[in-house]
C-alpha positions as CSV (number, residue, x, y, z in Angstrom):
1,M,67.9,226.9,-48.8
2,T,65.0,229.2,-49.3
3,A,65.4,232.7,-50.7
4,P,65.6,235.4,-48.0
5,P,62.7,237.9,-47.9
6,D,63.1,241.3,-49.4
7,E,63.7,243.3,-46.1
8,L,63.0,246.8,-47.4
9,D,66.4,247.4,-48.9
10,P,67.4,250.8,-50.2
11,G,65.8,250.1,-53.6
12,S,62.4,249.4,-51.9
13,D,61.5,253.1,-51.8
14,I,62.0,253.5,-55.6
15,R,60.1,250.3,-56.3
16,L,57.3,251.5,-54.0
17,A,57.1,254.9,-55.8
18,R,56.9,253.2,-59.1
19,S,54.3,250.7,-57.9
20,I,52.0,253.6,-57.0
21,H,52.8,256.2,-59.7
22,G,53.8,254.1,-62.7
23,L,50.5,254.1,-64.5
24,R,49.7,257.6,-63.3
25,E,52.9,258.9,-65.0
26,L,52.6,256.8,-68.1
27,W,48.8,257.1,-68.8
28,P,47.5,259.8,-66.4
29,D,44.0,259.9,-68.0
30,Q,43.6,256.1,-67.3
31,S,44.4,256.1,-63.6
32,A,41.8,256.1,-60.8
33,H,43.9,258.3,-58.6
34,V,41.3,261.0,-59.5
35,V,37.8,259.6,-59.7
36,L,36.3,262.5,-61.6
37,T,38.2,264.9,-63.9
38,R,37.3,268.6,-63.7
39,L,35.2,268.2,-66.8
40,Q,33.3,265.2,-65.4
41,R,32.7,267.1,-62.1
42,A,31.4,270.1,-64.0
43,L,29.1,267.9,-66.1
44,L,27.9,266.1,-63.0
45,V,27.1,269.4,-61.2
46,V,25.2,270.7,-64.3
47,A,23.3,267.4,-64.6
48,V,22.3,267.4,-61.0
49,L,21.2,271.1,-61.1
50,A,19.2,270.5,-64.3
51,L,17.6,267.4,-62.8
52,A,16.6,269.3,-59.6
53,L,15.2,272.1,-61.6
54,A,13.2,269.7,-63.9
55,L,11.8,267.9,-60.8
56,V,10.6,271.2,-59.4
57,L,9.1,272.5,-62.6
58,W,7.9,269.2,-64.2
59,T,7.9,266.5,-61.5
60,V,5.8,263.8,-63.1
61,G,7.2,264.2,-66.6
62,T,10.8,264.2,-65.3
63,L,10.3,261.0,-63.3
64,Q,8.6,259.4,-66.3
65,V,11.7,260.2,-68.4
66,L,14.0,258.9,-65.7
67,I,12.1,255.6,-65.5
68,A,12.0,255.3,-69.3
69,A,15.8,255.8,-69.5
70,I,16.4,253.2,-66.7
71,T,14.0,250.8,-68.4
72,V,16.0,251.1,-71.7
73,L,19.2,250.4,-69.7
74,Y,17.6,247.2,-68.3
75,A,16.4,246.1,-71.7
76,G,19.8,246.8,-73.2
77,A,21.7,244.9,-70.5
78,I,19.4,241.9,-70.7
79,T,19.5,241.8,-74.5
80,F,23.3,242.1,-74.4
81,R,23.6,239.1,-72.1
82,I,21.4,237.0,-74.3
83,A,23.6,237.9,-77.3
84,L,26.7,236.9,-75.3
85,V,25.3,233.5,-74.4
86,W,24.1,233.0,-78.0
87,A,27.5,233.8,-79.4
88,A,29.3,231.6,-76.9
89,N,27.1,228.6,-77.7
90,R,27.5,228.8,-81.5
91,R,30.9,227.2,-81.2
92,E,33.8,226.7,-78.8
93,H,35.5,230.0,-78.0
94,R,37.9,228.8,-75.3
95,V,41.5,227.9,-76.0
96,R,42.1,224.2,-75.3
97,V,45.4,222.6,-74.7
98,S,45.3,218.9,-73.9
99,E,47.4,217.3,-71.2
100,E,49.5,215.6,-73.8
101,E,50.3,218.9,-75.6
102,A,51.1,220.6,-72.3
103,R,53.5,217.9,-71.1
104,A,55.1,217.4,-74.6
105,V,57.1,220.6,-74.3
106,A,60.6,220.0,-72.9
107,D,61.4,221.8,-69.7
108,D,64.3,223.7,-71.3
109,D,61.9,225.0,-73.9
110,L,59.5,226.5,-71.4
111,P,59.6,230.2,-70.7
112,V,60.4,231.5,-67.2
113,Y,57.0,232.1,-65.4
114,T,56.5,234.6,-62.7
115,V,53.7,233.9,-60.3
116,L,52.6,236.7,-58.0
117,V,50.7,235.8,-54.9
118,P,49.5,238.9,-52.9
119,A,48.2,238.0,-49.4
120,Y,47.2,239.9,-46.4
121,R,46.4,238.5,-43.0
122,E,46.2,234.9,-44.3
123,P,48.4,232.8,-41.9
124,Q,45.8,230.0,-41.8
125,V,46.0,229.3,-45.5
126,I,49.7,229.8,-46.3
127,G,50.6,226.2,-45.7
128,L,47.8,225.0,-48.0
129,L,48.9,227.7,-50.6
130,M,52.4,226.2,-50.7
131,E,51.0,222.7,-51.2
132,H,48.9,223.9,-54.2
133,L,51.9,225.8,-55.7
134,A,54.1,222.7,-55.2
135,A,51.5,220.8,-57.2
136,L,52.1,222.9,-60.4
137,E,53.8,220.8,-63.1
138,Y,56.4,223.3,-64.1
139,P,60.1,223.0,-63.6
140,A,61.3,224.8,-60.5
141,A,64.2,226.4,-62.4
142,K,61.8,228.1,-64.7
143,L,59.5,229.3,-61.8
144,D,59.7,232.8,-60.2
145,V,57.1,232.7,-57.4
146,Q,56.7,235.8,-55.3
147,L,54.7,235.8,-52.1
148,L,53.8,239.5,-51.6
149,L,53.1,240.3,-48.0
150,E,52.5,243.6,-46.2
151,A,55.3,244.8,-43.8
152,D,52.9,245.1,-40.9
153,D,51.5,241.6,-41.3
154,Q,54.0,239.8,-39.1
155,E,51.8,236.8,-38.4
156,T,51.5,235.9,-42.1
157,I,55.2,236.7,-42.7
158,A,56.2,234.2,-39.9
159,A,53.9,231.5,-41.3
160,A,55.3,232.0,-44.8
161,R,58.9,231.8,-43.7
162,A,58.1,228.5,-42.0
163,A,56.4,227.1,-45.2
164,L,58.6,228.3,-48.1
165,P,59.4,225.2,-50.1
166,G,62.4,226.3,-52.1
167,P,64.5,229.0,-53.8
168,H,61.9,229.5,-56.6
169,V,59.5,230.9,-54.0
170,R,60.5,234.3,-52.6
171,L,58.9,236.2,-49.7
172,V,58.7,239.9,-50.8
173,V,57.8,242.4,-48.1
174,V,55.8,245.4,-49.5
175,P,56.4,248.6,-47.6
176,P,53.4,250.4,-46.1
177,A,51.9,253.2,-48.2
178,H,48.6,254.4,-49.5
179,P,46.7,253.0,-51.2
180,R,47.0,249.6,-49.6
181,T,45.6,247.5,-52.4
182,K,46.3,244.2,-54.2
183,P,47.4,245.9,-57.5
184,K,49.9,248.1,-55.6
185,A,51.5,244.9,-54.1
186,C,51.5,243.2,-57.6
187,N,53.2,246.3,-59.1
188,Y,55.9,246.1,-56.4
189,G,56.6,242.5,-57.1
190,L,56.5,243.0,-60.8
191,Q,59.7,245.1,-60.6
192,L,61.5,242.1,-59.1
193,A,60.1,239.6,-61.6
194,R,62.3,237.7,-64.1
195,G,59.6,235.9,-66.0
196,D,58.6,236.1,-69.7
197,L,55.0,235.3,-68.6
198,V,53.2,236.3,-65.4
199,T,50.1,235.4,-63.6
200,I,48.4,236.1,-60.3
201,Y,47.0,233.6,-57.8
202,D,45.2,234.4,-54.6
203,A,46.2,232.9,-51.3
204,E,43.3,230.4,-51.3
205,D,43.6,229.3,-55.0
206,R,44.0,225.8,-56.2
207,P,45.1,226.1,-59.8
208,D,45.0,223.3,-62.3
209,P,48.5,221.7,-62.0
210,L,49.0,222.0,-65.8
211,Q,47.7,225.6,-66.1
212,L,51.1,227.3,-66.5
213,R,52.1,224.7,-69.2
214,R,48.8,225.1,-70.9
215,A,49.1,228.9,-71.0
216,A,52.7,228.7,-72.3
217,V,51.7,226.4,-75.1
218,A,48.6,228.5,-75.9
219,F,50.6,231.7,-76.1
220,D,53.1,230.0,-78.5
221,R,50.2,228.7,-80.6
222,L,48.2,231.9,-80.8
223,G,51.1,234.3,-81.6
224,P,52.1,237.7,-80.5
225,D,48.7,239.3,-81.0
226,Y,47.4,237.6,-77.9
227,V,48.9,239.1,-74.8
228,C,46.5,237.7,-72.1
229,L,44.7,234.5,-71.4
230,Q,42.0,234.3,-68.7
231,A,41.6,230.9,-67.1
232,E,38.2,229.8,-65.7
233,L,37.5,230.3,-62.0
234,G,35.4,227.9,-59.9
235,Y,34.9,226.9,-56.3
236,F,36.0,224.0,-54.2
237,N,33.4,224.6,-51.5
238,S,30.3,225.0,-53.6
239,D,28.3,222.7,-51.4
240,Q,29.0,224.6,-48.1
241,N,25.7,226.5,-48.0
242,R,23.2,228.3,-50.2
243,I,25.4,231.3,-50.7
244,T,28.3,229.2,-52.1
245,R,25.9,227.4,-54.4
246,W,24.6,230.8,-55.8
247,F,28.2,232.0,-56.2
248,T,29.1,228.8,-58.0
249,L,26.3,229.3,-60.6
250,D,27.3,233.0,-60.9
251,Y,30.9,232.1,-61.8
252,A,29.8,229.3,-64.1
253,T,27.7,231.7,-66.1
254,W,30.4,234.3,-66.1
255,F,33.3,232.1,-67.3
256,R,31.5,229.6,-69.4
257,S,29.0,231.8,-71.2
258,L,29.6,235.6,-70.8
259,L,33.4,235.9,-71.2
260,P,33.5,233.4,-74.2
261,G,30.6,235.4,-75.7
262,L,32.7,238.6,-75.4
263,V,35.6,236.8,-77.1
264,A,33.2,235.6,-79.9
265,L,31.9,239.1,-80.5
266,G,35.4,240.7,-80.5
267,M,34.7,242.8,-77.3
268,P,36.9,243.7,-74.4
269,I,37.2,241.2,-71.6
270,P,36.9,242.4,-68.0
271,L,39.5,240.1,-66.5
272,G,39.1,238.1,-63.3
273,G,41.3,239.0,-60.3
274,T,43.3,235.8,-60.5
275,S,44.6,233.3,-63.1
276,N,44.9,235.8,-65.8
277,H,48.1,235.1,-67.7
278,L,50.0,237.9,-69.4
279,R,53.1,238.6,-71.5
280,M,55.5,240.4,-69.2
281,A,56.8,242.8,-71.8
282,T,53.4,244.0,-72.8
283,L,52.2,244.4,-69.2
284,R,55.2,246.6,-68.3
285,R,54.6,248.8,-71.4
286,L,51.1,249.3,-70.2
287,G,52.2,250.6,-66.8
288,A,51.0,247.4,-65.1
289,W,48.0,247.6,-62.8
290,D,46.2,250.6,-61.5
291,P,46.9,250.7,-57.7
292,F,43.9,253.0,-57.1
293,N,41.3,250.8,-58.9
294,V,39.8,248.1,-56.7
295,T,39.0,246.0,-59.8
296,E,42.4,246.4,-61.4
297,D,41.8,243.3,-63.4
298,A,38.7,244.5,-65.2
299,D,40.4,247.9,-65.9
300,L,43.4,246.1,-67.4
301,G,41.1,244.2,-69.7
302,I,39.6,247.4,-71.0
303,R,43.1,249.1,-71.4
304,L,44.3,246.1,-73.4
305,A,41.4,246.4,-75.7
306,R,41.9,250.1,-76.2
307,L,45.4,249.5,-77.4
308,G,44.3,246.7,-79.8
309,Y,45.7,243.7,-77.9
310,R,43.8,240.4,-77.9
311,V,42.6,238.4,-74.9
312,G,41.5,234.8,-74.9
313,V,39.8,232.4,-72.4
314,L,41.9,229.5,-71.5
315,D,40.2,226.1,-70.8
316,S,41.8,225.5,-67.4
317,V,40.2,225.9,-64.0
318,T,41.5,227.5,-60.8
319,L,39.4,226.6,-57.8
320,E,38.8,229.3,-55.2
321,E,37.0,229.6,-51.9
322,A,33.4,230.8,-52.4
323,N,32.2,233.2,-49.8
324,S,30.0,231.4,-47.4
325,D,29.2,234.4,-45.1
326,F,26.6,237.0,-46.1
327,I,28.5,240.0,-44.7
328,N,31.8,238.8,-46.2
329,W,30.1,238.3,-49.6
330,V,28.6,241.8,-49.6
331,K,32.1,243.2,-48.8
332,Q,33.6,241.4,-51.7
333,R,30.8,242.0,-54.2
334,S,30.5,245.7,-53.3
335,R,34.2,246.1,-54.0
336,W,33.8,244.5,-57.4
337,Y,30.8,246.7,-58.2
338,K,32.7,249.8,-57.1
339,G,35.6,248.9,-59.2
340,Y,33.4,248.4,-62.3
341,L,31.9,251.8,-61.8
342,L,35.4,253.3,-61.4
343,T,36.5,251.6,-64.6
344,W,33.5,253.0,-66.5
345,L,34.2,256.5,-65.2
346,I,37.8,256.3,-66.2
347,H,37.3,255.1,-69.7
348,M,34.4,257.5,-70.4
349,R,36.6,260.5,-69.6
350,S,37.2,260.9,-73.3
351,P,34.2,259.2,-74.9
352,W,35.2,259.9,-78.5
353,R,38.7,258.6,-78.0
354,S,37.4,255.5,-76.2
355,A,34.8,254.9,-79.0
356,R,37.6,255.2,-81.6
357,Q,39.9,252.8,-79.8
358,L,37.3,250.3,-78.6
359,T,34.9,250.6,-81.6
360,W,31.1,250.5,-81.1
361,R,31.4,246.9,-79.9
362,G,33.7,247.8,-77.1
363,L,31.7,250.8,-76.2
364,L,28.6,248.6,-75.9
365,C,30.5,246.3,-73.6
366,L,31.8,249.2,-71.5
367,N,28.3,250.7,-71.0
368,L,26.0,247.7,-70.9
369,F,28.3,245.2,-69.2
370,V,30.9,247.0,-67.1
371,A,28.6,249.8,-66.0
372,G,25.3,248.0,-66.5
373,T,26.2,245.1,-64.1
374,P,26.5,247.2,-60.9
375,L,23.9,249.8,-62.0
376,T,21.1,247.3,-62.6
377,A,22.0,245.6,-59.3
378,L,21.7,249.0,-57.5
379,L,18.4,250.0,-59.2
380,N,16.7,246.6,-58.6
381,T,15.8,247.6,-55.1
382,V,14.0,250.7,-56.3
383,F,11.9,248.9,-58.9
384,W,11.2,246.0,-56.6
385,A,9.9,248.4,-53.9
386,M,7.7,250.2,-56.4
387,T,6.3,246.9,-57.7
388,A,5.6,245.6,-54.2
389,L,4.0,249.0,-53.3
390,W,1.7,248.7,-56.3
391,F,0.5,245.2,-55.5
392,V,0.0,246.1,-51.8
393,A,-1.6,249.6,-51.9
394,R,-2.0,250.5,-55.6
395,P,-1.1,254.2,-55.1
396,P,-2.1,256.4,-58.1
397,F,1.3,258.1,-58.4
398,V,2.9,254.7,-59.2
399,Q,0.5,254.2,-62.1
400,T,1.1,257.7,-63.3
401,L,4.9,257.2,-63.4
402,F,4.5,254.1,-65.6
403,D,1.7,255.5,-67.7
404,T,3.9,255.6,-70.8
405,P,4.8,253.2,-73.7
406,F,7.9,252.3,-71.6
407,Y,5.6,250.5,-69.2
408,Y,5.4,247.6,-71.6
409,V,9.1,247.5,-72.0
410,G,9.4,247.4,-68.2
411,L,6.9,244.6,-68.0
412,V,8.9,242.6,-70.5
413,C,12.0,243.2,-68.5
414,L,10.3,242.1,-65.3
415,V,8.7,238.9,-66.7
416,F,10.9,237.9,-69.6
417,G,14.1,239.4,-68.4
418,N,14.1,237.8,-65.0
419,A,13.0,234.5,-66.6
420,V,16.0,234.7,-69.0
421,V,18.5,235.3,-66.1
422,I,17.0,232.3,-64.2
423,Y,17.3,230.3,-67.4
424,L,21.0,231.2,-67.7
425,N,21.5,229.8,-64.2
426,V,19.6,226.6,-65.2
427,L,21.8,226.4,-68.3
428,A,24.9,226.6,-66.0
429,V,23.5,223.7,-64.0
430,H,23.3,221.7,-67.2
431,Q,26.8,222.7,-68.4
432,M,28.3,221.7,-65.0
433,S,26.3,218.5,-64.8
434,R,25.2,219.5,-61.4
435,P,21.4,218.7,-61.1
436,D,21.8,219.3,-57.3
437,L,22.1,223.0,-58.0
438,L,18.7,223.3,-59.8
439,M,16.8,224.5,-56.8
440,T,19.5,227.1,-56.2
441,A,19.1,228.3,-59.7
442,L,15.3,228.7,-59.2
443,L,15.9,230.7,-56.0
444,S,18.1,233.2,-57.9
445,P,15.9,236.2,-57.0
446,V,17.1,236.0,-53.4
447,Y,20.7,236.2,-54.6
448,W,19.8,239.3,-56.7
449,M,18.5,241.0,-53.5
450,M,22.0,240.4,-52.0
451,A,23.6,241.9,-55.1
452,S,21.3,244.9,-54.8
453,I,22.5,245.5,-51.2
454,A,26.1,245.2,-52.5
455,G,25.3,247.7,-55.3
456,A,24.0,250.3,-52.8
457,K,27.1,249.9,-50.6
458,A,29.4,250.2,-53.7
459,A,27.7,253.5,-54.7
460,L,28.3,255.0,-51.2
461,Q,31.9,253.9,-51.1
462,L,32.5,255.3,-54.6
463,V,31.5,258.7,-53.3
464,F,33.2,258.6,-49.9
465,N,36.1,256.1,-50.2
466,P,36.8,255.1,-53.8
467,S,40.2,253.4,-53.4
468,Y,39.4,251.6,-50.1
469,W,40.1,247.8,-50.5
470,E,37.8,246.0,-48.2
471,K,39.5,242.7,-47.1
472,T,37.8,239.5,-47.9
473,T,38.2,237.0,-45.1
474,H,39.3,233.6,-46.4
475,G,39.4,230.2,-44.7
476,L,35.8,230.1,-43.7
477,H,35.6,226.6,-45.2
478,L,38.1,225.4,-42.6
479,P,37.1,223.8,-39.3
480,A,36.1,226.4,-36.7
481,A,39.4,226.0,-34.8
482,R,41.4,227.0,-37.8
483,R,39.3,229.8,-39.1
484,P,40.8,233.3,-39.3
485,G,39.3,236.1,-37.2
486,E,37.5,239.0,-38.9
487,Q,40.0,241.3,-40.5
488,V,39.6,244.6,-42.3
489,H,42.2,245.7,-44.9
490,A,42.3,249.5,-44.2
491,D,43.9,252.0,-46.4
């Protein structure tokens, strides 16, 4: 018998309220329900007015100062990434648990594991999802799998009911409410969870069958100071087209160099949206995820660091579907960028307190990595356009703007910085033993143009619709007859 779905029983209203307001009530200053505080809004207004006045009274000098500041940001972001890769390569900074160690633990000694699987309009992949979850080498009696579906998504609910494999997998219907986001659904399911450890998988994920056992062994080995382990994410359709190849290199650099580098330097870890394994008690004390933040994972990583908890990178891979469609890719990447900017705004509300809790290392990560990633993507277009304009028409005003000592810093960023980023992609090709991806690595500047478009879209949505969760369409790797139609996850 399969467990019946949660059909919006009388307790659902209370759970729904807690899933939306839990963090807001516990840590109001760390919730994205308000994007800018009154002080932040006041400072922004003053800054804009001051900038406008400076542009009127001292146009050239003001633009030179702006370009100098942006150039320093670029230089800092590039240097920071080089430092992360250097730190990651000094020695192994991932937690390794062998197959023998993972299987050596008796079933009775394993903790109960909650697996949250939020899905929306995913009927085509539900059957595959159940196959991948069934492949997990973990005793069913110790598994608490919750398939979290929205109440208005009847097609996916019907597909899930037909595919549920056993009582350890529950279909949980999440009542409709604003914001309609993945973290809100996870917060709802968390209140029904019975595990000691918890993780999230997306509907298209193919986790390492031993990943839960590896995480349980790693937590026991590392001790109570470690409350989260982030597994590596990769792609099963990397060869589908050029976009999926770029995406594969992007993730390889992120999970094999940058995140281990952050661990090596004792900095906060912006978590990935799936396969992050957490101690249940700690997650509940933190108020769980922020339902108003569209990168609730990265935000949670910063909050863990602020409270002194440690996060590790687990040597275990979950394969996902790489976006193969340009429009779909921009939707997903712009949501990530918007969430990173939201996270930065939230944790800079009280800069002195954040500096005290994160230390200077954490503050560097927050500014150069969390904010620097979307900002540099956004600003790339402006500087590329000015560079192209200079080579085509050589207008005097462009030369005037760069007629400062920072011109040389900018030139180093343009030549050396871009070469370094391409080199990191080539390094990922070597680490993955994928020589077929070398040309993709060399063509990285085209991928950066895509990222710049996503950065511009993220900035616009941050202003006009900050908590909007734009649905990523999955199943594009499937044969055309089985592909899902275009869907939008509206708030």
